N, C-alpha and C positions, 0 to 999 in steps of 0.2 A: 588673466586666467579666465577662460570661458566657463559657462555654467556646467557644461558636460564634464570638463576637466575638474572643476571644483567638486562636483558630485562624486566623481570617481575617487578623488583624494579623501573626501570625508568618509566614504564607505571603507576605503583601505585602512584608515586610521581606526575606525570602529572595529573592523575585523581583526586588526592587530591587537587591540585591547581584548577582544573576545578570546583570541588565541592565548593571551597571558592568563586570563582568569579561567580558561577552560570551558566556560559555558555551563558549568555544573554547580553553580551556587544555588542554595536552596533558600527560599524566602516565602513570605506569606502573600497570597494574591490579594490585591485590593478589591474590596467588594462594595465600597461606597465612597462618596465624595469625602475627601479628607484634606487636612492641612498638615504639612510636615515642616519641622524646623530644619533649616539648613545648617551647614557647619558654622556659619557666621551668626546663627541664632535668629535669623530673619525667617518669619513664617513663609512657606511656599504653598501656593494653591496647586493641588494635583488634579490634572485633567484626566478623566477616564475615557479611554477609547473602546467603544463596544465592539466586540467581535462575536461571531456565532460559531458554535460547534454542532454540526449536523451529524449525528452518530446513530448507526443502526444498533440500538441498545436492546432491541427485541427482534424477533423474527429469525429468518434463516441465517443472518449474518451477525448475530448477537455476540458470539465469542470474539470474532475479529473486531467488530465495531466497538465493543467495550474497551478492549485493549488499546486500540488506536486512539480513542477518546482520552484514555488515561495518559498516553504518551503526549498528546497535545496539551493537556492541562499541566503535566509536569513541565513541559517546555515553557508555557506561559508563566508558571510560578517562578521558574528560573530567570526568565526574561525580566519579570517585574522586580525580582531581587537585584538584578544587575542594574536596572533603571534607577532603583532607589539608591544603590551604592554609588552610582555615577552622578547623582544629583539631577536626573532628568525630571521634567515638570509634568510627565504623564505616566500613566500605567495602563495596562490592558485589562479590561473587564470582560469576562466571557459569559455567554448564555448558551446552555446546552438544550438541544431538542432531539427527541428520539424519532428517527425516520421509519422505524419498524421494518427496515430492509424493504421499503416499498417506495417506488418512484413518486407516486402521487402524494404520499405523506411527506416525502422529502421536499417536494415543491411547496406544499402548504406550510411547512416549517420555515422554509426560506422566506416566503412572503410574509409570514408572521414576524420574523426577526427584522426584516426590512421595514415593515410598517409600524411595528410596536416598539422596537428597540433601536431604531435608526442605525442598524448594522449595515456596514458597507464592505466588510471583510469577513469571509466565512471559511472555516475549515470543514470540508464535507464533500458529499457526493462520493463516498468511499467506494461504493460499488458502481460499476459503469452505467447500469440502467438508471440509477439515481442521478448520476452526473449528467446524463443525457437529458433527463427531465429538468434539471436545474439550469442547463446552459442557455436556453433562449431567454429566460427571465434575467439571468445574470448579465448577459451581453446587452440586453435592451436597457437595463436599469443601472448599468455600470457598477455591479457588485462583484468584487474580486472573490473568486472561489478557488480554493486550493485543495486538491484531493491527494491523499497519500496512498491510495490503494487501487484506484481505477486504472485499468491497463488496456482497455479495449482498443484495438486498432481503428475502430470506427470513429474514435475521438482524436486520433493522431492527425488532426487537421488544424489549420490556423485558428487560434482562439485569442481574442484580445484580453478578456478578463478571467478566463478559466485556465488554471495551471495544474500540472500533475508532477509532484516531486518523486515520482517512481517511473521506471522505464516502461514504455508501451509494449504490448504483446507482439509487435513486429519483431522485437528483440527476444522475447520469451519463446515465440514460435521457432526461431532459429536455434535457441538453446535446446528445446525439446527435440527438434529434428536431429541436431548434431549428436545428442545423447542416444537417441534411438539407433542411429547409424553406427555410432561407436560401439554399441552393444550388440551389433550384428543382426538387428531387426530388419526384415525385408518387407513384411506385411503388417499393417496396423489397423485396428478398429478403434475409432475415436468416439466415445460417448460423451455428450456435452449438454449443458444447459442451453436452451435456445433463447438466449438473450444477447445483449450487445457484447458482454464479456465472453461468454462461452462460445458463441458462434464465431466471433472474431479470432479468438485464440485457436479454435479448431481449424479454421480455414488457413491461418498462417502456418500452423504445424503441418497440415496436410501438404500445403504448397511447398514448403522448404524440404520436407521429408522426401517427396517425390522428385524434387530437383536434385537432392543430394545423393540418395541411395535407394529409396524405396521403390518397390514394384507395385504394390497395391495399398490404398488407404481408403477405408470405408468410414463413413460418418453416420452416427445415430444421434439425432437430436431429440430433446424432450422438453415439454412445458415445465418450467421450474416451479410452477404454482400448484401442480396437481399433487394429490395426497399419496400416490403410490406409483412405483415404476417397474412393477413385475413384468408387464408386457414389453417395455423397452429393454429390459435385461434379457428376456427371451430372444428378442431380435438381435441383441448383441451376441448371444450365444450362437445363433444361426450364422451370423457374419463370421465369427471366429471359426466355426466349423467349415465354412466355405473357404476361408483363407488358408486353413490347414493348421491345426494346433501343433505346437512344438516350439523349439527354441528360437525360430526365426519369425514368429508371430507374436504380437503384443497388443494389449489394450491400453489406451490412454484415456483417463477419466478427468473431466473438467467439471467440477461440481462444488457446491457449498456444503454446509454442515448437514442440514436436514435431508436434502436429496441424496447427498453422497452416502450417508449412513444407510438410507433405504436401499440404494443400489447395491452396496456391499452386502447387505443382509440377504438379498436375493441371489447375488452372484455366487456366494460361497456354497449355495445349495445345488449349483449346476456344475457337474464334474468337468466339462470341457473348458470352463472358465478358470479352472485351477491348473490347466495344462499349458498356460502361456504366461509370459511376463506381464506385469502391470506397471504403468507409469502414471504419474499424477502432476497436475499443475500446482502452482503455489497455493491455490485456494483449498486444496485437499490436505494441506499440512495443518490439520487440526487434531491435536491429541485426543480431544473429547470424542472424536469420530474414529480415527484410525486405531486407537489403542484401547477401545472398549472391548470387553469380552466377546469373542466370536470374530469380530472384525480384525483384531490384532493377530490372531492365529492365521487368518486368511491372507492378510497383506504381507505377513512374514513369509508365508509359504510361496507366494507368487513373486517374491523378491522385489517388492514395491520400491520404486525409485522416482524421485520427483525433483522439480526445479523450484527455486525460490529466490526472488530478488533480495540481495543482502550485501552487507559490507562486513561479513563475519570476521574477517582478519583484522579489522580496525580496532585499535586499543580503545578508542572512544566508544565504539559500539559495545565492547565488552563491559566498559564502565557503565554505560547506560543500562545494560541488562542487569548488572549487579544492583544498581540503584532502584530500578523498577522492582526487582525481586524484594529488596528491603522495604519498599513502600507498600507493595500490594501482597506480599507473601507468596508470590508465584511468578513464573517466567512470563514475559509478555509474548503476545503474538508478534513475530519479528518486525512487521511493518509499523508497530507502535513507535519504533525509532524514526521512521519517516515522518510520523505525526509530530514527534518532538522537534525534528529539524524544521518542519513547516512553521512551527511556532517561532523559532529563532529567525527564520527568513522574514516573517512579518515584523517581529520586534526590531530587527536591524533596519528594515526598510522604513519603519516608523521613525527610528532615530535619524535616518537620513533626511526625512521630511520634517523633522521637528515635531513629530507627533500629529501631523496634520493629514487629514484624509478628505478635506473639502474639495481638493482637486485630485480626483482618483487616478487620473492619467499620470500625474507626477508620482503618485505612490507606485503605480505599476512600473514605471520606468526605474524607480529606485529598487523595487523588488527584483527586477531582471538583473540589474547591475550587482546587487548584493549576491544573488545566486551564482553569478559568474565566479565569485571568489570564496564563497562560503563552503568550507570543508567541515561538515558536521559529523554526527555519529554514523551517518550512512555514507560518508564520503562527499565528493564534490557534487553539489546540487544544481549545477548549471542547467539552464533550460535550452531546448533547441528552438527552431523557428516556429514550432507548433505549441510552445509553452509546456512541452513535456520534458522529463528528465533526459539529458543528452547521453549520459554514460550510465551503464547498469551491468553489474556482474550478477551471477546467479549461483547460489549454493546447489550442489547436487547432494540430495539427502536420501537416506533409506530408513527402514524400520529394522532394528536389530533386537535380539533377545539377550538380555544381560541378567544372568541368574534366572529368577522366575518372573522377571518383568520385561515388557516390550518398551523400547524407547526409540525416539527419532534421533538420528545421528547425521550430522553434516560430514560428508566424506571428501568432497572436491569443490572447486570453484571453477565456474565456466566464465570465461572472459569474452564478452560479446564483441569487443573491438578487434580481437584477434582470432575468434572462433577456436579457442584452445581450452584445455582443462589442466588444472594443477591440483595436486593432492593437498589436503589440509593437514 
């Protein structure tokens, strides 16, 4: 048996075991060097493998970042519990750093983890402009970085040590375009953050929309770091007026929390912007923004509809949601589930290498092989030739009024492989 076949066999056995235990055991994370008694009563020295979590715990992406970080730590805790139960000689120890939703801060945090904590595996770069800042250092120093939320098409390129277990926006752009066309939209004004994520998704949406059914697609970009967007919203209103308000014209917003809330606050004061449909990317699915007083009434009136990468029909996904809710007292931002799966991908790859990361290329090979067969809470996590998730479905969601409350409701599932919609 050659080494490649042996590796595949080992991983298949590990994945089979994970399938039996479900991957949902709960245990305590190892926080220090320890000695554990085995079933035979012989003391076992436990080796701790340091990993980093680069999370935007403050700044414009704090809501998403905190939830994703929680998902990762839940995954690591479950992995460590499984390692303990299986008698493995290592555990994962994590170090958390706040990137402040800032690419410069993200790079500083990665360098700190690398130099001070000997970290060679990192969960992070959750936003695309952060991941772009991390990529050169990671590739040069052989640090494996796994992002569960970066989707920019600009990063859909060959990457040796950088991975994304979420579909790139080459797929979400098609989903948004197909949704617009299905809804009878012929003209669209796209307002977006002018960063790697926003610009990339806007361009993909515009491209596929015009190819599929669209007549006109205008783009309005803005600096995501400025304090107010009143002038950009006025430009948006002018574009909508030019396109012709009515049922065949729509606005697509690609924004984060702070900028998105500001844009909605201005938009609801301009009558022409209430005369068209509004659509949103996955980054706009933030209840703290959409459902706050004023915004909720507006997004409901414009029949807001969005896309979101998800495996919502999976039983494992629903189990994860329930366990997260029980642990943190609220629902997760949906891609927290991707963070959870990323932790298991790392844990399984470490099991395949015997807990060794001294040869990082061997770890990378194990990670890729594990992902080919790992069906987690978000579905199959297989990577494509660029190190990005190969398969990705999208929820089609809206804002509805139930009694005196506004809620976000998933209505359909878009299948990127077949370009079709199915009702939930």
